[in-house]
C-alpha positions in Angstrom: -16.3 -6.2 -17.0 -12.8 -7.0 -16.7 -10.4 -6.3 -19.5 -7.2 -8.6 -20.4 -6.1 -5.7 -22.8 -5.8 -1.9 -23.2 -5.6 0.0 -26.2 -5.3 3.6 -26.6 -6.4 4.6 -29.9 -5.9 8.2 -31.5 -8.0 8.7 -34.8 -9.4 12.0 -36.5 -12.2 10.3 -37.8 -14.8 8.7 -35.6 -16.2 6.7 -37.8 -13.1 4.7 -38.9 -12.2 3.8 -35.5 -16.2 2.8 -34.9 -15.9 0.6 -37.5 -12.6 -1.1 -37.0 -13.1 -1.3 -33.5 -15.7 -3.6 -33.9 -14.0 -5.9 -36.0 -11.1 -5.9 -33.8 -13.6 -7.0 -30.7 -15.0 -9.8 -32.5 -11.4 -11.0 -33.5 -10.4 -10.9 -29.7 -13.6 -12.7 -28.5 -12.7 -15.5 -31.0 -9.1 -15.8 -29.8 -10.7 -15.5 -26.2 -9.5 -12.4 -25.2 -11.4 -9.3 -23.8 -10.2 -5.5 -25.1 -11.0 -2.1 -23.7 -10.3 0.7 -26.4 -9.6 4.1 -24.9 -10.5 6.5 -28.3 -9.2 9.8 -28.4 -8.7 12.8 -31.1 -6.6 15.2 -29.9 -3.1 14.8 -30.2 -2.1 16.9 -27.7 -4.3 15.0 -25.1 -2.6 11.7 -26.1 1.1 13.6 -25.3 -0.7 14.3 -21.8 -1.5 10.7 -21.3 1.5 9.1 -22.0 3.3 10.8 -19.6 1.2 9.4 -17.4 2.1 5.7 -18.8 5.5 6.5 -18.8 6.0 7.3 -15.1 2.5 5.7 -13.7 1.3 2.2 -13.9 0.9 0.8 -16.8 -2.4 0.7 -18.4 -1.9 0.7 -22.1 -0.5 -2.7 -23.6 -0.9 -0.9 -27.4 -1.0 2.7 -29.1 -2.8 2.5 -32.3 -1.7 6.1 -33.9 -3.2 7.4 -37.2 0.3 9.6 -38.8 -2.0 12.2 -39.9 -3.2 13.0 -36.7 -3.1 16.9 -36.4 -2.6 19.9 -38.6 -0.8 20.9 -35.1 2.0 18.2 -35.0 3.4 16.8 -38.3 3.7 13.0 -38.1 7.6 13.2 -38.2 7.3 15.5 -35.4 5.3 13.3 -33.5 7.7 10.2 -33.9 10.6 12.5 -33.1 8.7 13.3 -29.6 8.0 9.8 -28.8 11.8 8.9 -28.9 12.2 10.9 -25.8 9.8 8.9 -23.8 10.2 5.7 -22.2 7.4 3.8 -23.5 7.3 -0.1 -23.5 3.8 -0.4 -24.9 3.9 -1.3 -28.6 2.9 1.3 -31.1 1.5 0.8 -34.6 1.6 3.7 -36.9 -0.7 3.5 -39.6 -1.7 6.0 -42.9 -3.1 5.8 -46.2 -0.5 7.8 -47.9 2.4 8.0 -45.7 3.5 4.5 -45.1 6.8 4.7 -46.8 7.4 8.0 -44.8 7.3 6.4 -41.4 9.3 3.4 -42.4 12.4 5.5 -43.4 12.0 7.6 -40.4 12.4 4.2 -38.4 14.9 2.6 -40.5 17.1 5.8 -40.2 17.4 5.5 -36.3 16.0 1.7 -36.2 17.6 1.7 -32.5 15.3 4.1 -30.8 12.3 2.4 -32.4 11.8 -0.6 -30.9 8.5 -2.0 -30.8 6.9 0.4 -33.8 5.2 -0.9 -36.6 3.9 0.7 -39.4 0.9 -0.4 -41.7 -1.3 1.4 -44.2 -5.2 1.1 -43.7 -5.3 -2.1 -46.4 -3.2 -4.1 -44.0 -4.0 -2.6 -40.9 -6.1 -5.3 -39.6 -3.8 -7.9 -40.2 -1.2 -6.1 -38.2 -3.1 -4.9 -35.6 -4.7 -8.6 -35.0 -1.2 -9.9 -35.0 0.0 -7.6 -32.4 -3.1 -8.3 -30.3 -2.4 -11.7 -30.5 1.3 -10.8 -29.9 0.2 -9.3 -26.8 -2.1 -11.6 -25.7 0.6 -14.2 -25.1 2.0 -12.5 -22.3 -1.2 -13.7 -20.1 0.1 -17.0 -21.0 4.0 -16.7 -19.9 4.9 -18.4 -16.7 5.4 -14.7 -15.0 2.3 -13.3 -15.6 -0.1 -16.7 -15.0 -0.3 -16.4 -11.1 -0.5 -12.3 -11.7 -3.6 -13.1 -14.1 -5.6 -16.0 -12.2 -5.3 -13.5 -9.0 -6.7 -10.7 -11.2 -9.3 -13.4 -12.5 -10.3 -14.8 -9.0 -10.2 -11.7 -7.3 -12.9 -10.2 -9.5 -15.0 -13.4 -9.2 -14.6 -12.9 -5.6 -15.7 -9.1 -5.7 -18.7 -9.8 -7.5 -19.6 -12.8 -5.7 -19.6 -10.9 -2.4 -20.6 -7.7 -3.6 -23.8 -9.6 -5.2 -24.5 -11.3 -1.4 -24.4 -8.0 0.3 -26.3 -6.3 -2.2 -29.4 -9.0 -2.2 -29.4 -10.8 0.8 -32.1 -8.5 3.1 -34.3 -8.6 0.5 -34.7 -12.4 0.3 -38.2 -13.5 2.0 -37.6 -15.1 5.4 -37.8 -18.8 4.1 -35.3 -17.7 1.5 -32.8 -16.3 4.6 -33.6 -19.5 6.4 -32.6 -21.6 3.7 -29.3 -19.8 3.1 -28.5 -19.7 7.1 -28.9 -23.6 7.4 -26.4 -23.9 4.2 -24.3 -22.4 6.3 -25.4 -23.7 9.6 -24.6 -27.6 8.3 -21.0 -26.5 6.9 -20.1 -24.9 10.4 -21.4 -27.8 12.0 -19.3 -30.3 9.3 -16.3 -28.3 10.0 -16.4 -28.7 13.9 -16.6 -32.0 14.0 -13.8 -32.6 11.7 -11.5 -30.0 12.7 -12.5 -31.0 16.8 -11.2 -34.6 16.0 -8.5 -33.5 14.1 -6.9 -31.3 17.0 -7.9 -33.6 19.7 -5.7 -36.0 18.0 -3.0 -34.0 17.2 -3.0 -32.3 20.5 -2.6 -36.0 22.1 0.3 -37.0 19.7 2.2 -33.4 20.3 1.5 -34.2 24.5 2.8 -37.7 24.3 5.9 -37.3 22.1 6.5 -34.4 20.3 6.9 -34.2 16.6 7.6 -37.7 15.6 7.1 -37.3 11.8 7.2 -33.6 9.9 6.3 -34.7 6.9 3.0 -35.7 8.3 2.6 -32.2 10.4 4.1 -30.5 7.6 1.0 -31.6 5.5 -1.8 -30.7 8.2 -4.4 -28.3 6.8 -4.3 -24.4 7.0 -6.8 -24.4 10.0 -4.1 -26.6 11.9 -1.2 -25.6 10.8 -1.7 -21.9 8.6 1.1 -20.2 6.5 2.1 -18.1 8.9 3.2 -20.4 11.9 5.1 -22.2 9.4 6.9 -19.1 8.6 7.2 -18.3 12.4 9.0 -22.0 12.7 11.3 -21.4 10.0 12.2 -18.2 11.9 12.5 -20.0 14.6 14.9 -22.7 13.2 16.9 -20.0 11.6 18.3 -19.0 14.9 19.5 -22.7 15.5 21.6 -22.4 12.2 24.8 -20.4 12.5 25.3 -20.8 9.1 22.7 -18.9 7.3 21.1 -15.5 8.4 18.3 -12.9 7.2 19.9 -9.7 7.8 18.5 -8.1 4.9 14.8 -8.9 4.9 13.5 -10.6 8.0 10.9 -13.4 8.2 8.9 -11.3 10.0 9.6 -8.3 7.8 8.6 -10.7 5.0 5.3 -11.8 7.1 4.1 -8.2 8.1 5.0 -6.3 5.0 5.2 -8.4 2.1 2.5 -11.3 2.4 0.1 -8.7 3.7 0.6 -6.5 0.5 0.5 -10.1 -1.6 -3.1 -11.0 0.2 -4.1 -7.1 -0.4 -3.5 -7.6 -4.0 -4.5 -11.1 -4.2 -8.1 -11.2 -2.7 -9.4 -7.6 -3.7 -10.6 -5.9 -6.6 -8.2 -3.5 -7.7 -8.0 -0.5 -10.2 -5.7 2.4 -11.2 -6.2 6.0 -10.0 -7.1 8.4 -12.7 -3.3 10.0 -12.7 -2.1 6.0 -12.4 0.0 6.8 -9.6 -2.2 4.4 -7.0 -3.4 1.4 -6.8 -6.9 1.0 -5.4 -8.4 -2.1 -3.8 -12.1 -2.9 -2.9 -13.6 -5.3 -1.0 -17.7 -5.1 -1.8 -19.1 -2.6 -4.4 -19.9 -0.3 -1.5 -16.4 0.6 -0.6 -16.0 1.2 -4.8 -18.6 3.7 -4.5 -17.7 5.4 -1.5 -13.5 5.6 -2.2 -13.9 7.8 -5.3 -10.6 8.5 -6.7 -9.8 12.1 -6.5 -8.4 14.3 -9.9 -5.5 15.4 -7.9 -3.5 12.9 -6.5 -2.2 14.9 -3.5 -5.6 14.5 -2.2 -5.9 10.9 -1.9 -6.1 9.7 1.9 -3.4 7.3 3.2 -5.8 3.9 3.3 -7.1 2.0 0.3 -4.1 2.4 -1.6 -0.6 1.5 -2.7 1.7 4.3 -4.3 4.1 3.4 -7.2 6.8 4.4 -5.0 5.3 1.9 -2.4 5.4 -1.0 -5.0 8.7 -0.2 -5.9 9.6 -0.8 -2.8 7.8 -3.9 -2.3 8.9 -5.5 -5.4 12.4 -4.9 -4.1 11.7 -6.3 -1.1 10.5 -9.5 -2.5 13.5 -9.6 -4.5 16.2 -8.9 -1.4 13.9 -11.7 0.3 13.9 -14.2 -2.8 17.7 -14.0 -2.8 18.0 -14.7 1.1 15.8 -17.8 0.6 17.7 -19.0 -2.7 20.4 -19.2 -0.4 18.7 -21.1 1.8 17.8 -23.6 -0.5 21.6 -24.0 -1.6 22.4 -24.8 1.9 19.9 -28.3 2.0 21.6 -31.2 1.2 
């Protein structure tokens, strides 16, 4: 199952967690999202986990923390330790008896506790509902819509492809023939359309070259794929003395950035156990065979993108985008 949100919940009493979790899952279902709860009881395990969430790829969107977690770590010590962490996830502290104490600690150093909220067990549901809705809003922001759609459709692609690969050999010969005929009919239709369109465009280009660039740019991806558009764009830059792509070349963009985008857009993605790598798969068979080792140092160089690599890609995308913005400004 895919999840829109991950919540790390630290609570001593398993029964309270189970009861509250069911209520929140029903609430999330009502507002059209899915949540995965990660439950732990040991506060020391929590500190180990947030080290990974601090320096690696972000998994947890919200932390729910019982203020009276453990006799080993007092609540005020826990808050003091959290002050030193670079966390951008929301934190909800809750307690039956210590709500005022938590609020006073936060108020005395408010700048250190952005994104920290307080509840007692009576109003825990209301506060947790609000935080879940607040984080769910990120799914509808303009900056996240593309990523959200990529994530959802890639998950669908992964499941469909895995199902076909897994079940096709179990079909009867008659069923296989019906599937073959479906593919054959589509390819025949595509061939006829493609051949006619290709022949028409060949004649036009041989007779007089490009006469209407608008029509050429409107050709389907079968005849005019996106990579060819970038290659033509790069060639045209050679004719323009006022514009240069010295920082990130168009060729580098196509080779590195577009390749990374396609990898992230069209495959099932996961984050390794230590949150240092994005892993990707095309099929269920790959998912089973490419197990994530406990030690990140034992990862192979294949089928992964490290957080360092992603940082480089992200920066290169930004640098290339600045150059494209300059091109846009030059267009009159």
